[in-house]
C-alpha positions in Angstrom: 0.0 0.0 0.0 1.5 3.3 -1.1 1.5 6.1 1.5 0.3 9.5 0.5 -0.6 12.9 1.9 -3.3 15.3 0.9 -2.1 18.8 -0.1 -4.2 21.9 -0.3 -3.2 24.5 -2.8 -5.0 27.8 -3.3 -4.4 29.2 -6.8 -2.8 32.6 -7.0 -2.3 34.9 -10.0 1.0 33.2 -11.0 -0.9 29.8 -11.5 -4.1 31.2 -12.9 -5.0 30.4 -16.5 -2.8 27.3 -16.5 -3.9 23.7 -16.9 -4.3 22.0 -13.6 -1.5 19.5 -14.3 0.9 22.3 -15.3 -0.2 24.3 -12.2 0.5 21.4 -9.9 3.9 20.9 -11.5 4.9 24.6 -11.3 3.7 24.7 -7.6 6.2 21.8 -6.9 3.6 19.4 -5.8 5.4 16.4 -7.4 8.8 15.8 -8.7 7.9 13.9 -11.9 5.4 14.1 -14.7 4.4 10.5 -14.1 3.4 11.3 -10.5 1.2 14.3 -11.7 -0.3 12.0 -14.4 -1.1 9.4 -11.7 -2.8 11.9 -9.5 -5.3 12.7 -12.3 -5.7 9.2 -13.7 -6.5 7.8 -10.2 -8.9 10.8 -9.7 -7.0 11.9 -6.6 -7.4 15.6 -7.1 -10.3 17.9 -7.0 -11.1 21.6 -7.3 -14.1 23.0 -5.4 -15.0 19.5 -4.3 -15.3 18.0 -7.8 -12.8 15.9 -9.8 -11.2 17.8 -12.6 -9.3 16.6 -15.6 -5.7 17.7 -16.2 -6.9 20.1 -18.8 -9.0 22.1 -16.3 -8.0 25.8 -16.5 -7.1 27.1 -13.0 -8.7 30.4 -11.8 -7.5 32.6 -9.0 -9.0 31.4 -5.7 -9.5 27.8 -6.8 -8.6 25.4 -4.0 -7.0 22.2 -5.2 -6.8 19.1 -3.0 -4.4 16.5 -4.3 -3.4 13.2 -2.8 0.3 13.0 -3.4 2.4 9.9 -2.9 5.1 10.1 -0.3 7.4 7.6 -1.9 9.5 8.3 -5.0 8.8 6.3 -8.2 
């Protein structure tokens, strides 16, 4: 069983208008693209309480919850 932690990120102007996957990457949530991809394919992320696709465009004030693996791949 992989261990993970849930991170909460509030979107600021520097992440606004980016895709959700790119925003999480730029925020330093994960160290690899494969980890970011897994967060979305496993539906372990949401914005405003709803699952979003990686292509979701972030808006200032959006709160992203993402379940991030603790172990490196």
